[in-house]
C-alpha positions in Angstrom: 13.6 9.9 -0.6 13.2 7.9 2.6 12.8 4.7 0.6 16.0 5.4 -1.3 18.1 5.9 1.9 16.6 2.8 3.5 17.1 0.5 0.5 20.9 1.1 0.6 21.4 1.3 4.3 23.5 -1.2 6.3 21.4 -4.3 7.3 18.9 -3.8 4.5 21.0 -3.9 1.3 21.3 -7.7 1.3 17.5 -8.0 1.3 17.3 -5.7 -1.7 19.4 -8.0 -3.9 16.8 -10.6 -4.9 13.9 -8.2 -5.7 16.5 -6.1 -7.6 17.7 -9.0 -9.6 14.1 -10.2 -10.5 13.2 -6.6 -11.5 16.3 -6.1 -13.7 15.9 -9.3 -15.6 12.2 -9.2 -16.2 11.9 -5.4 -16.9 14.8 -5.6 -19.4 13.1 -8.5 -21.3 9.6 -7.0 -21.2 10.7 -3.5 -22.3 12.6 -5.0 -25.2 9.5 -6.8 -26.3 7.3 -3.7 -25.8 9.4 -1.5 -28.1 9.4 -4.2 -30.8 5.6 -4.1 -31.0 5.0 -0.3 -30.2 4.6 0.8 -33.8 1.9 -1.8 -34.4 0.0 -0.8 -31.3 0.1 2.9 -32.2 -1.3 2.1 -35.7 -4.1 0.1 -34.1 -4.9 2.9 -31.7 -5.0 5.5 -34.5 -7.5 3.3 -36.5 -10.1 4.3 -33.8 -9.5 8.0 -34.2 -12.3 9.8 -36.2 -11.2 11.1 -39.6 -12.1 14.7 -38.6 -9.4 14.5 -35.8 -6.6 13.4 -38.1 -5.2 16.9 -38.2 -4.2 16.4 -34.6 -2.3 13.3 -35.6 1.1 14.1 -34.0 -0.6 15.1 -30.7 -2.7 12.0 -30.7 0.3 9.8 -31.4 2.1 11.3 -28.4 -0.9 10.8 -26.2 -1.3 7.2 -27.5 2.4 6.4 -26.8 2.3 7.9 -23.3 -0.9 5.9 -22.5 0.7 2.7 -23.8 3.9 3.3 -21.9 1.9 3.9 -18.6 -0.3 0.8 -19.3 2.7 -1.5 -19.9 4.8 0.0 -17.1 2.0 -0.9 -14.7 1.6 -4.3 -16.3 5.4 -5.0 -16.2 5.5 -3.8 -12.5 2.6 -6.2 -11.7 4.4 -9.2 -13.3 7.7 -8.5 -11.6 6.0 -7.8 -8.2 4.0 -11.0 -8.6 7.2 -13.0 -8.9 9.1 -11.0 -6.3 6.3 -10.7 -3.8 7.7 -13.1 -1.2 11.1 -11.3 -1.3 9.4 -7.9 -1.1 7.5 -9.0 1.9 10.7 -10.0 3.7 12.3 -6.7 2.7 9.3 -4.8 4.2 9.7 -6.8 7.4 13.3 -5.9 7.7 12.7 -2.2 7.0 9.9 -2.0 9.5 12.2 -3.7 12.1 14.9 -1.1 11.5 12.5 1.8 11.7 10.7 0.6 14.9 13.7 -0.9 16.7 11.8 -4.2 17.1 13.3 -7.6 15.9 12.1 -8.8 12.6 10.4 -12.2 12.6 12.6 -15.2 11.8 11.9 -16.3 8.2 13.2 -19.5 6.8 12.9 -20.9 3.3 10.5 -23.6 4.7 8.2 -21.0 6.3 8.4 -18.9 3.1 7.3 -21.8 1.0 4.4 -22.6 3.4 3.3 -19.0 3.2 3.6 -18.8 -0.6 -0.1 -19.7 -1.4 -1.4 -16.9 0.8 1.1 -14.4 -0.6 0.1 -15.3 -4.2 -3.6 -15.2 -3.4 -3.1 -11.6 -2.1 -1.3 -10.7 -5.4 -4.3 -12.2 -7.3 -6.6 -10.0 -5.2 -4.7 -6.9 -6.2 -4.7 -8.0 -9.8 -8.4 -8.7 -9.8 -9.1 -5.2 -8.3 -6.9 -3.6 -10.9 -8.5 -5.5 -13.9 -12.0 -4.7 -12.8 -11.4 -0.9 -13.0 -8.9 -1.1 -15.9 -11.4 -2.7 -18.3 -14.0 -0.1 -17.5 -11.6 2.8 -18.0 -10.1 1.4 -21.2 -13.5 0.9 -22.7 -14.0 4.7 -22.6 -11.0 4.9 -25.0 -13.4 4.0 -27.8 -15.6 7.0 -27.1 -14.6 9.7 -29.7 -12.8 12.8 -28.3 -13.3 11.7 -24.7 -11.2 8.5 -25.3 -8.3 10.5 -26.8 -8.3 13.4 -24.3 -9.9 12.5 -20.9 -9.2 8.8 -20.7 -5.3 9.1 -20.8 -5.5 11.5 -17.8 -7.9 9.2 -15.9 -5.8 6.2 -16.8 -2.6 7.9 -15.5 -4.2 8.8 -12.1 -5.8 5.3 -11.8 -2.4 3.6 -12.5 -0.7 5.8 -10.0 -3.2 4.9 -7.3 -2.9 1.2 -8.2 0.9 1.3 -8.0 0.6 2.9 -4.5 -1.7 0.0 -3.5 0.8 -2.5 -4.9 3.7 -1.3 -2.8 1.7 -0.3 0.3 0.3 -3.8 0.5 3.5 -5.5 1.5 3.7 -4.1 5.1 -0.1 -4.3 5.5 0.0 -8.0 4.3 2.8 -8.8 6.7 0.4 -7.9 9.5 -2.4 -9.8 7.9 -4.5 -6.6 7.3 -7.3 -7.5 4.9 -7.1 -6.0 1.5 -10.4 -4.0 1.7 -9.3 -2.6 5.1 -6.0 -1.5 3.7 -7.7 0.4 0.9 -9.9 2.1 3.4 -6.9 3.2 5.5 -5.0 4.5 2.4 -8.0 6.6 1.4 -7.4 8.7 4.6 -4.3 10.1 2.9 -5.5 10.2 -0.7 -3.2 13.1 -1.9 0.0 11.8 -0.4 -0.6 8.2 -1.6 -1.5 9.4 -5.0 1.7 11.5 -5.2 3.7 8.5 -4.1 2.1 6.4 -6.9 2.8 9.1 -9.5 6.5 9.3 -8.5 6.9 5.6 -8.7 5.0 5.5 -12.0 7.4 8.2 -13.4 10.5 6.3 -12.3 9.2 3.1 -13.8 9.2 4.9 -17.2 12.8 6.2 -16.8 15.5 3.8 -18.2 17.9 2.5 -15.5 15.8 4.0 -12.7 13.0 1.5 -13.6 15.4 -1.3 -12.8 15.9 -0.2 -9.1 12.6 1.5 -8.3 10.9 -1.7 -7.0 12.9 -2.2 -3.7 13.1 1.6 -3.2 9.3 1.8 -3.5 8.8 -1.1 -1.0 11.1 0.7 1.5 9.3 4.0 1.0 5.8 2.4 1.4 7.0 0.6 4.5 8.2 3.9 6.0 4.8 5.4 5.3 3.1 2.4 7.0 5.2 2.9 10.1 4.6 6.7 10.2 0.9 6.7 9.4 -0.9 3.4 9.6 0.9 0.9 11.9 -0.5 2.1 15.2 -4.0 2.7 13.9 -4.1 -0.7 12.1 -2.8 -2.6 15.2 -5.3 -0.7 17.5 -8.2 -1.5 15.2 -7.2 -5.2 15.1 -7.0 -5.3 18.9 -10.4 -3.8 19.2 -11.9 -6.3 16.8 -10.2 -9.2 18.7 -11.6 -7.8 21.9 -15.2 -7.7 20.5 
């Protein structure tokens, strides 16, 4: 709710436009492609279901579709965030400046281009962390019964946590907080961060809302950074510099 009010507040709206445009164009194209291949992917998934479970066909189809939708929603969000990462970082800076009353750093197109390799490297770090766990979890899908019952639940919770990491990272990265340190700080509020990721995951699956959720999530994650992590992260950085 805080992210929603911030995204459309005076002084912030103009920084929402580019992430919103990128999300709208890419999400529309990717979801169109997804729904053209959905039937084939469901048939492929059903081919791994043991014959003695076929009487649960309709339920398994629903579980498969939900799993695929969650999988591709996160994949689509990753693609759009990868492209929109520099603009999301600027948006997070402006939101933090508004919340703290401190001036936002001056960002020019030249400085943005110079910082682009570091930003993209950070996105690759997040992607690598995601793929490592995603492959391990998806392999359990091929275990009879467990793959069709437990794996979808684990996958949903894992995706929600990864989406939280995706959006929380923008304000952390603006302050050059290392990726492993950010994850450690987020673990201090596991429940709240997981709920945040679940809500963003849900809105990513809802038509129309999935087109505007990205800048709103960036604003919400930045508000959480200011409320819960900013002072601690800066204090720890100061202590490390002192040592």
